[in-house]
C-alpha positions in Angstrom: 181.4 128.2 156.3 177.9 126.8 156.0 179.0 123.2 156.3 181.1 124.1 159.5 178.3 125.9 161.1 175.9 123.0 160.3 178.3 120.6 161.8 178.6 122.7 165.0 174.9 122.8 165.2 174.4 119.0 164.9 177.2 118.4 167.2 175.6 120.7 169.9 172.2 118.9 169.6 174.0 115.5 170.0 175.6 116.7 173.1 172.4 118.1 174.4 170.7 114.7 173.8 173.8 113.0 175.7 173.5 115.4 178.6 173.4 112.8 181.3 176.0 110.2 179.9 178.6 113.0 179.4 177.5 114.8 182.5 177.4 118.3 180.9 174.4 120.5 181.5 172.4 121.0 178.3 172.2 124.8 179.2 176.1 125.2 178.8 176.1 123.1 175.6 173.2 125.2 174.0 174.9 128.6 174.9 178.3 127.4 173.6 176.7 126.2 170.4 174.8 129.4 169.9 177.8 131.5 170.4 180.3 129.5 168.4 177.8 129.3 165.4 177.6 133.2 165.3 181.3 133.5 165.9 182.2 131.3 163.0 179.6 133.2 160.9 181.2 136.7 161.5 184.7 135.3 161.0 184.0 133.6 157.8 183.2 135.3 154.5 179.8 135.4 153.0 178.6 132.5 150.9 177.4 132.7 147.3 173.7 132.5 148.3 174.2 135.2 150.9 175.9 137.6 148.5 172.9 137.5 146.1 170.3 137.8 148.7 168.1 140.9 148.6 168.7 141.8 152.3 172.6 141.6 152.0 172.5 143.4 148.7 170.5 146.4 150.2 172.7 146.6 153.1 175.9 146.7 151.0 174.2 149.5 148.7 173.2 151.6 151.7 176.8 151.3 153.3 178.5 152.3 150.1 176.1 155.3 149.4 176.6 156.5 153.0 180.5 156.4 152.7 182.5 159.3 151.4 184.5 156.9 149.1 182.2 153.9 148.2 185.4 151.8 147.1 186.6 152.0 150.7 183.7 149.8 151.9 184.9 146.3 151.4 183.2 142.9 151.6 184.6 142.2 155.1 182.9 145.3 156.5 179.6 144.7 154.9 179.6 141.0 156.1 180.4 142.0 159.6 177.8 144.7 159.7 175.2 142.2 158.2 176.0 139.6 160.9 175.7 142.2 163.6 172.5 143.5 162.2 171.1 140.0 161.9 172.2 139.1 165.3 170.4 142.2 166.7 167.2 141.3 164.9 167.2 137.7 166.3 168.0 138.8 169.7 165.0 141.1 169.7 162.8 138.2 168.9 164.4 135.9 171.2 164.3 138.4 174.1 160.5 138.8 173.5 160.1 134.9 174.1 162.4 135.0 177.0 160.5 137.9 178.9 157.3 136.0 178.0 158.4 132.8 179.4 159.9 134.5 182.6 156.7 136.5 183.2 154.5 133.3 182.8 156.7 131.3 185.2 156.8 134.1 187.8 152.9 134.4 187.7 152.7 130.6 188.2 155.1 130.5 191.0 153.2 133.3 192.8 150.0 131.5 192.4 151.7 128.4 193.9 153.4 130.2 196.8 149.9 131.4 197.9 148.6 127.8 197.5 146.2 129.0 194.7 146.3 125.7 192.9 144.8 124.1 195.9 141.4 125.1 194.7 141.7 122.9 191.7 143.8 120.1 193.1 141.3 119.6 196.0 138.6 118.9 193.4 140.5 116.4 191.4 140.2 113.2 193.5 140.7 110.5 191.0 143.4 108.0 191.8 143.4 106.4 188.4 146.3 107.5 186.3 144.4 106.8 182.9 141.5 108.9 184.0 143.7 111.8 185.4 145.8 111.6 182.1 142.6 112.2 180.0 141.5 115.0 182.2 144.8 116.8 182.2 145.4 116.4 178.4 141.9 117.7 177.4 142.1 120.7 179.8 145.7 121.4 178.2 144.3 121.0 174.8 141.4 123.6 175.0 143.5 125.9 177.3 146.3 126.2 174.9 143.8 127.4 172.3 142.7 130.2 174.6 146.2 131.1 175.9 149.1 129.7 174.0 151.0 126.4 174.2 153.8 127.8 176.1 151.7 129.4 178.9 149.5 126.5 179.1 152.4 124.0 179.5 153.9 126.1 182.3 150.5 126.1 184.1 149.8 122.4 183.7 153.2 121.2 184.6 152.9 123.2 187.8 149.6 121.6 188.4 150.5 118.0 188.1 153.3 118.6 190.5 150.6 118.7 193.1 148.5 115.8 191.6 151.3 113.3 190.7 153.8 112.7 193.4 155.3 109.8 191.6 158.3 111.1 189.7 158.2 108.7 186.8 154.5 109.1 186.3 154.8 112.9 186.5 157.5 113.0 183.7 155.1 111.0 181.6 152.2 113.3 182.3 154.5 116.2 181.5 155.6 114.6 178.1 151.7 114.2 177.2 151.1 117.7 178.2 153.6 118.9 175.7 151.9 116.9 172.9 148.4 118.2 174.0 149.5 121.8 174.3 151.0 121.8 170.7 147.8 120.1 169.3 145.6 122.6 171.1 147.7 125.5 169.9 147.6 124.4 166.2 144.0 125.1 165.4 143.7 128.4 167.1 145.1 131.6 165.5 146.5 132.7 168.9 147.4 129.2 170.3 150.9 128.8 168.5 153.4 131.3 167.4 153.5 129.8 163.8 149.8 129.8 163.5 149.8 133.4 164.6 152.5 134.3 162.0 150.3 132.8 159.1 147.3 134.6 160.6 148.9 138.0 160.7 150.6 137.4 157.4 147.2 136.9 155.7 147.8 133.4 154.8 145.0 131.9 156.9 141.8 133.4 158.4 140.7 132.8 162.0 137.3 131.2 161.2 138.8 128.9 158.5 141.7 127.6 160.5 139.4 126.6 163.5 137.1 124.8 161.2 139.8 123.1 159.1 142.2 122.1 161.9 140.1 121.4 165.0 139.3 117.7 164.1 142.9 116.8 162.9 144.2 118.5 166.1 141.8 116.4 168.2 143.0 113.3 166.3 146.6 114.3 167.1 146.0 114.0 170.9 143.1 111.3 170.8 145.3 108.8 169.0 148.2 108.6 171.7 145.4 108.8 174.5 143.5 105.9 173.2 146.7 103.8 172.9 147.7 104.7 176.4 144.4 103.7 177.7 145.1 100.1 176.9 148.9 100.1 177.9 149.6 102.8 180.6 150.7 101.3 183.9 151.8 102.7 187.2 150.4 104.7 189.9 150.0 108.5 190.7 151.7 108.1 194.1 150.6 109.3 197.5 149.7 112.9 197.7 150.9 114.7 200.8 148.2 115.8 203.1 147.0 119.3 202.4 147.2 122.0 205.0 143.8 123.1 206.0 144.8 126.7 206.7 142.6 129.4 207.9 139.8 131.0 206.0 141.8 134.0 205.3 144.7 132.0 203.6 142.1 130.1 201.5 140.6 133.4 200.3 144.1 134.8 199.5 145.0 131.7 197.5 141.7 131.8 195.6 142.2 135.6 195.0 145.8 135.0 193.5 144.4 132.2 191.4 141.7 134.2 189.9 143.9 137.3 189.2 146.7 135.0 187.8 144.6 133.0 185.6 142.9 136.3 184.4 146.3 137.9 183.6 147.3 134.8 181.5 144.0 134.9 179.6 144.3 138.6 179.1 147.6 138.3 177.1 146.0 137.4 173.7 143.2 139.9 174.3 145.8 142.7 175.1 147.7 141.7 171.9 144.5 141.8 169.8 143.4 145.1 171.0 146.7 146.9 171.1 148.8 144.9 168.6 151.8 145.2 170.9 153.9 142.1 171.4 152.6 139.3 173.9 155.4 139.8 176.2 154.1 143.2 177.3 150.6 141.7 178.0 152.4 139.2 180.2 154.4 141.9 181.9 151.2 143.8 182.5 149.6 140.8 184.2 152.6 140.2 186.3 152.8 143.7 187.5 149.2 143.6 188.4 149.7 140.4 190.3 152.8 141.7 191.9 151.0 144.7 193.3 148.3 142.5 194.6 150.8 140.2 196.4 152.3 143.2 198.1 148.9 144.6 199.4 147.4 141.3 200.9 148.7 139.8 204.1 149.5 143.2 205.5 149.7 141.8 209.1 152.2 139.1 208.4 155.8 139.4 209.9 158.2 140.5 207.1 160.3 137.2 207.2 157.2 135.2 206.9 155.6 137.4 204.2 158.9 137.2 202.1 157.9 133.7 200.6 154.7 135.2 199.4 156.3 138.0 197.4 157.1 138.2 193.6 160.8 138.7 194.5 160.7 135.2 196.1 158.9 133.8 193.1 161.5 135.3 190.7 164.2 133.6 192.7 162.4 130.1 192.2 161.8 130.2 188.4 164.3 128.0 186.4 166.7 130.5 184.8 168.7 127.5 183.3 165.9 126.5 181.1 165.4 130.2 180.0 169.3 130.4 179.0 168.9 127.0 177.3 166.1 128.4 175.2 168.4 131.5 174.5 171.2 129.1 173.3 169.0 127.0 171.1 167.3 130.0 169.4 170.7 131.7 168.8 172.0 128.7 167.0 168.9 128.4 164.9 169.1 132.1 164.2 172.5 131.7 162.7 171.2 129.1 160.2 168.4 131.3 159.2 170.6 134.4 158.7 172.9 132.4 156.4 169.7 131.3 154.4 170.6 127.7 155.1 167.0 126.9 156.0 165.6 128.7 153.0 167.9 127.1 150.7 167.0 123.7 152.3 163.2 124.5 151.8 163.9 125.3 148.1 165.8 122.1 147.8 163.0 120.0 149.1 160.6 121.9 146.7 162.9 120.8 143.8 163.6 117.3 145.0 160.2 116.2 146.0 157.8 118.5 144.2 154.7 117.4 146.1 153.8 120.1 148.5 152.0 117.8 150.9 155.2 115.7 151.4 157.3 118.7 151.6 155.1 120.2 154.4 155.0 116.9 156.3 158.7 116.8 156.3 158.9 120.3 157.4 156.6 119.4 160.4 159.1 116.6 161.3 161.9 118.9 160.8 160.4 121.4 163.3 161.1 118.8 166.0 164.8 119.4 165.3 164.9 123.1 164.2 162.7 125.8 165.7 159.4 125.8 163.6 159.3 129.7 163.5 162.2 130.1 160.9 160.8 127.0 159.1 157.4 128.7 158.6 159.0 131.9 157.9 161.2 130.4 155.1 158.0 128.5 153.7 156.0 131.8 153.8 158.8 133.4 151.6 159.0 130.3 149.3 155.3 130.1 148.5 153.6 133.1 146.7 150.2 134.1 147.8 149.4 134.8 144.2 149.7 131.0 143.5 148.5 130.0 146.9 145.8 132.4 148.2 144.4 132.8 151.8 143.1 129.5 153.4 144.8 127.4 150.7 145.5 123.7 151.7 149.2 124.5 151.8 149.0 127.3 154.5 146.4 125.3 156.7 148.6 122.1 156.4 151.8 124.1 157.2 149.9 125.4 160.3 149.1 121.9 161.6 152.4 120.3 160.7 154.6 123.1 162.1 152.3 123.3 165.3 152.2 119.7 166.1 155.4 118.3 164.6 157.6 119.9 167.3 156.2 117.4 169.9 158.1 114.5 168.3 161.2 115.7 170.2 161.3 117.5 173.6 163.5 120.3 172.2 161.3 120.9 169.1 158.8 123.3 170.7 158.6 126.1 173.2 156.3 124.0 175.3 158.8 121.2 175.1 161.7 123.3 176.2 159.6 124.8 179.1 158.5 121.4 180.4 162.1 120.1 180.0 163.4 122.8 182.1 160.7 122.7 184.8 160.7 118.8 185.3 164.4 118.2 184.1 163.2 115.9 181.4 165.9 113.9 179.8 166.2 114.2 175.9 166.7 110.3 175.5 163.9 109.6 178.0 161.5 111.7 176.0 162.7 110.0 172.8 162.1 106.6 174.2 158.8 107.2 176.1 157.0 110.1 174.3 158.3 110.6 170.7 156.5 107.5 169.2 153.2 108.7 170.8 153.7 112.1 169.5 154.6 110.8 166.0 151.4 108.5 166.1 149.1 111.6 166.8 151.0 113.8 164.2 150.7 111.3 161.4 147.0 110.5 162.4 146.0 114.1 162.3 147.8 114.8 159.1 146.0 111.8 157.4 142.6 112.9 158.7 143.3 116.6 157.2 144.4 115.3 153.9 141.6 112.8 153.6 139.0 115.4 154.5 140.4 118.1 152.2 140.6 115.3 149.4 136.9 114.6 149.7 
């Protein structure tokens, strides 16, 4: 069973990578892969490792104790119930991410429809691709630490649509935004979901992770930027002339930009104070911006006003990228529920021994498999009795899992979002960005290990 599902998973990834040559949309492939993995899982019997897992054993005991005749509860019923229960848990986690993504994309579209980004784009007048790349990457780096890497990527990719008309150059900027967003999110306890997991779990403290990972994260984005400063060629393209618009329209755009950015920034604050999931904070921000969009421009004709509404913005968000995310996370969830990822982590521990090598490989593996289950498996594999809070292993795991996903476009939420928004091809990213991301990843890793050794 495990080998068959792993084979389907790998085949699905290959077909996603070959989207353009085979002319099959990656979203369809991702959804098919996710559904087939869970179908095989439920139709097959449990593996030996699953039978002896604590969760599976507990469920079996509960089902038999609740039955009138415990002997009537067979292995097939227990296995089916386990799969359905696991799928429900994963769907709950995935839905939070999808609603978060949809809310952020709608907020950005609402700001854009009111020309809110014009306030920023009008103030960036450089014609140099190199200079603009440095500006965009560093803004992304620090903004992702305040917001998170997913939201920041959505905002910055929307911004470069106004600044970089040249399609090829814009794709390159989008690729570097992914690298910068993941690097910026790694050193902040609220910048990346894996860092947040370790922070909430008590493995790291906020002050220590900022102090320990800031410099390695800076190196992670600095290395590719310095390299590109010598080799980057191409032009930004000619921007379309900006509409001057009336004073009221300018004020409206600025108002929507201020409220929209405030809504995005308030998400981590909302989570800190209420301890509710981030997607609820995003929905709160969207609802406020939605109400404001309905109240402004009261004198406009209904047909004209339509394109400034949240309903219109919702129709413009890229739903295929959201469904692509759903398919990928479903497929990864099946591997996690079978304990395949946990078993692989244990295998690495037995085969390699050196935790620094293992965590470096986990970071690389997070470019292929979602970093959330990998970090979850690592948190279960290493005991806090042996490795207390702010130990090297936890800090290094936060860096590697946060930045390693940049090596492939489907390795992080930021990458998937940018992939959907700009239709980035897997192979194009592999050829143009992966090496740059790997240079930054290993550069930052070397700096962290060197500093901690000293």
